[in-house]
C-alpha positions in Angstrom: 59.3 -2.6 61.7 59.9 0.0 59.0 62.1 3.0 59.4 59.1 5.3 59.0 57.3 3.6 61.8 60.3 3.9 64.0 60.5 7.6 63.3 56.7 7.9 64.2 57.3 6.2 67.5 60.3 8.5 68.2 58.1 11.6 67.4 55.4 10.4 69.8 57.9 9.6 72.5 59.4 13.1 72.3 55.9 14.6 72.2 55.0 12.6 75.3 58.2 13.9 77.1 57.4 17.4 75.9 53.9 17.1 77.3 55.1 16.0 80.7 57.6 18.9 80.8 54.9 21.4 79.8 52.5 20.0 82.4 55.1 20.2 85.1 56.1 23.8 84.1 52.4 25.0 84.0 51.7 23.4 87.3 54.4 25.5 88.9 52.8 28.6 87.5 49.4 28.2 89.0 48.0 26.2 92.0 44.7 25.8 90.1 46.1 24.0 87.1 46.6 20.5 88.5 43.3 20.3 90.4 40.9 17.5 89.5 38.1 20.0 88.8 40.2 22.0 86.3 41.5 18.9 84.5 38.1 17.4 84.1 36.7 20.8 82.9 39.6 21.0 80.3 38.7 17.5 79.2 35.1 18.6 78.7 36.2 21.6 76.7 38.5 19.7 74.4 36.1 16.9 73.6 34.5 18.4 70.5 37.9 19.3 68.9 39.1 15.8 69.9 36.3 14.0 68.2 36.8 15.9 65.0 40.5 15.4 65.2 40.2 11.7 65.2 38.5 11.7 61.8 40.8 14.4 60.6 43.7 12.1 61.3 42.4 9.7 58.7 41.8 12.5 56.2 45.3 13.9 56.5 46.9 10.4 56.4 45.3 10.1 52.9 47.0 13.3 52.0 43.8 15.3 52.1 42.4 18.0 54.3 38.9 19.0 55.5 38.4 22.7 56.2 34.7 22.4 56.3 34.4 20.6 59.7 33.7 23.8 61.7 31.0 24.8 59.3 29.4 21.3 59.4 29.4 21.6 63.2 27.6 24.9 63.0 25.1 23.6 60.4 24.4 20.6 62.6 23.7 22.8 65.6 21.3 24.9 63.5 19.5 21.9 62.0 19.1 20.4 65.4 17.4 23.5 66.7 15.2 23.8 63.5 14.2 20.1 63.5 13.2 20.2 67.1 11.9 23.7 67.7 10.5 24.8 64.4 9.4 21.4 62.9 8.3 19.8 66.2 10.3 16.6 65.6 11.1 14.7 68.8 14.5 15.7 70.1 16.2 12.2 69.9 15.0 12.0 66.2 16.2 15.5 65.5 19.6 14.6 66.9 19.9 11.6 64.6 18.7 13.7 61.6 21.1 16.5 62.3 24.0 14.0 62.5 22.8 12.3 59.3 22.8 15.7 57.5 26.3 16.3 58.7 27.3 12.9 57.2 25.7 14.0 53.9 27.9 17.1 54.0 31.0 15.0 54.5 29.8 12.7 51.6 29.4 15.7 49.3 33.0 16.7 50.2 34.2 13.1 49.3 32.2 13.1 46.0 33.6 16.5 44.9 37.2 15.3 45.7 36.9 11.8 44.2 34.5 12.2 41.2 35.5 15.6 40.0 39.2 15.4 41.1 39.1 18.7 42.9 42.0 19.2 45.4 40.7 18.6 49.0 41.9 22.1 50.0 39.9 23.8 47.3 36.8 21.5 47.7 36.5 21.9 51.4 37.3 25.6 51.4 34.3 26.0 49.1 32.1 23.8 51.2 33.3 25.7 54.3 31.7 28.8 52.9 28.6 26.8 51.6 27.8 25.1 54.9 28.4 28.3 56.9 26.2 30.2 54.6 23.4 27.6 54.8 23.7 27.7 58.6 23.3 31.5 58.7 20.5 31.5 56.1 18.5 28.8 57.9 18.9 30.3 61.3 18.1 33.9 60.2 20.4 35.0 63.2 17.9 33.4 65.6 19.1 31.1 68.4 17.2 28.2 69.9 17.0 27.6 73.6 14.8 25.7 76.1 16.1 22.2 75.5 14.9 19.6 78.0 17.1 18.8 81.0 17.9 15.2 79.9 19.6 16.7 76.8 22.2 18.5 78.9 23.6 15.2 80.2 25.5 14.8 77.0 27.4 18.1 77.3 27.1 19.1 80.9 26.6 15.8 82.8 28.9 13.2 84.3 29.2 9.5 84.5 31.2 8.1 87.4 32.5 11.6 88.0 33.8 12.0 84.5 32.2 14.3 81.9 29.9 12.3 79.6 31.6 13.5 76.4 35.0 12.3 77.7 33.6 8.8 77.8 32.4 9.2 74.2 35.8 10.6 73.2 37.6 7.7 74.9 35.5 5.1 73.2 36.0 6.7 69.7 39.7 7.0 70.4 39.9 3.2 70.9 37.8 2.5 67.8 39.8 4.9 65.6 43.1 3.5 66.8 42.1 0.0 66.1 40.7 0.8 62.6 43.8 2.8 61.6 46.4 0.6 63.2 45.1 -2.9 62.9 42.6 -3.3 60.0 42.8 -3.6 56.2 41.0 -0.3 55.9 43.7 1.4 58.0 46.4 -0.1 55.7 44.5 1.2 52.7 44.4 4.6 54.3 48.1 4.7 54.8 48.8 3.3 51.2 46.5 6.0 49.7 48.4 8.8 51.4 51.9 7.3 50.8 51.4 6.6 47.1 48.0 7.0 45.6 48.9 5.8 42.1 50.7 2.8 43.6 47.7 2.0 45.8 45.4 2.1 42.7 47.6 -0.3 40.8 47.6 -2.6 43.9 43.9 -2.9 43.7 43.1 -0.7 46.7 39.7 1.1 46.4 41.2 4.6 46.8 38.1 6.5 45.9 36.0 4.3 48.2 38.4 4.8 51.0 38.3 8.5 50.7 34.5 8.6 50.4 34.2 6.7 53.6 36.7 8.8 55.4 35.2 12.2 54.4 31.7 10.9 55.2 32.9 9.8 58.6 34.5 13.2 59.1 31.1 14.8 58.5 29.3 12.4 60.9 31.8 13.0 63.7 31.6 16.7 63.2 27.9 16.4 63.5 28.2 14.4 66.7 30.5 17.1 68.0 27.9 19.7 67.1 25.2 18.0 69.1 27.5 17.7 72.1 28.5 21.4 71.7 24.8 22.5 71.7 24.2 20.3 74.8 27.2 21.9 76.5 26.4 25.6 75.8 22.5 25.1 76.0 21.8 27.0 72.7 22.3 27.0 69.0 23.9 29.7 66.9 25.1 29.8 63.3 28.6 30.9 64.2 29.2 27.7 66.3 32.4 25.9 65.3 34.0 29.0 63.6 37.7 28.4 63.5 37.4 24.9 64.9 39.2 23.4 61.8 42.4 25.3 62.8 42.5 23.8 66.3 41.7 20.3 64.8 44.4 20.5 62.2 46.9 21.9 64.7 46.3 19.0 67.1 46.6 16.4 64.3 49.8 17.9 62.8 51.3 18.5 66.3 50.7 14.8 66.9 53.0 13.8 64.1 50.6 13.2 61.2 52.3 14.2 58.0 50.5 16.9 56.1 51.7 15.2 52.9 50.0 11.9 53.8 51.1 8.4 54.5 52.1 8.9 58.2 50.2 9.5 61.4 48.7 7.7 64.4 45.7 8.2 66.7 47.9 8.2 69.9 49.9 11.1 68.3 46.7 13.1 67.7 45.6 12.5 71.3 49.0 13.7 72.6 48.9 16.7 70.4 45.3 17.5 71.5 46.2 17.3 75.2 49.4 19.4 74.8 47.4 22.1 72.9 44.7 22.2 75.5 47.2 22.2 78.4 49.0 25.2 76.9 45.8 27.1 76.4 44.6 26.5 79.9 47.9 26.7 81.7 49.0 29.9 80.1 45.6 31.5 80.7 45.8 30.6 84.4 49.3 32.1 84.5 48.0 35.4 83.2 49.2 35.1 79.6 46.7 36.8 77.3 45.1 35.1 74.3 47.6 36.5 71.7 50.5 35.2 73.7 48.9 31.7 73.9 48.5 31.6 70.2 52.2 32.6 69.7 53.3 29.8 72.0 51.1 27.2 70.4 52.4 28.3 67.0 56.0 27.9 68.1 55.4 24.5 69.5 53.7 23.4 66.3 56.7 24.7 64.2 59.1 22.8 66.5 57.0 19.6 66.2 56.9 19.8 62.4 60.6 20.5 62.2 61.4 17.6 64.5 59.1 15.3 62.5 60.7 16.2 59.2 64.2 15.6 60.7 63.2 12.2 62.0 61.6 11.3 58.7 64.7 12.1 56.8 66.8 10.1 59.2 64.4 7.2 58.9 64.5 7.4 55.1 68.3 7.5 55.1 
């Protein structure tokens, strides 16, 4: 195996060890932390961020970024409510249409980046504002409530004692890991991020790869939006605000290089669990929100520094 792959494995191994140590330390601070009810509830809360983080891993591996995912989630929530409540469309159809609209939003991101050569940071920063503005304009600051009971199974229900959205997240984790790690498309994703020019000369469809990934990012953000509405029982235009920061933190914490070419799904999952454990454990220990953000920031810096050190060692 390549030196880069060995360095990835080392990063994930250290991250797993760090996660175990953090879980042990947090468990000693609060009796409520390691209870089944609390762990399942944390799994329920992190599902939306986790879903979006899976697609974001692909985006960042290509050397890109998608800052618009939180706004797409919010727009999906609003469209779901409008389609069902205002237009009278049956709720299952409204769910599909809302997710489809989110996919269109992701496709627009991909087209701006690939056809007009706009840097992903600038393109998705612009669409972040665009999609959030659309959500606020369409909603007119009104929320939609009164969804039927069956709809809440998605965000509040359980299957075999496990929150429904955790089953969905687990299934998509497996699918994403297989696609990124074992398929031709996954190898094209890595090649695009490692050396885009070289990938083009090798005959890889770089633009097609990016279009598919940004569209998938929009679709997954839309799915997360539907689950979010089901979990909180209402729609608001500010849903998903700041979500992109949690998503990017989980992905980078998991060892995905912000410069592209490196990253794994298992690393993202470990980063996601570590971030959620810190949030919950520190809150149960009485640490205020600002202190939690400081701790997560320090852990993220340490993870990036460690990843860079391993990368240099692997290259040497």
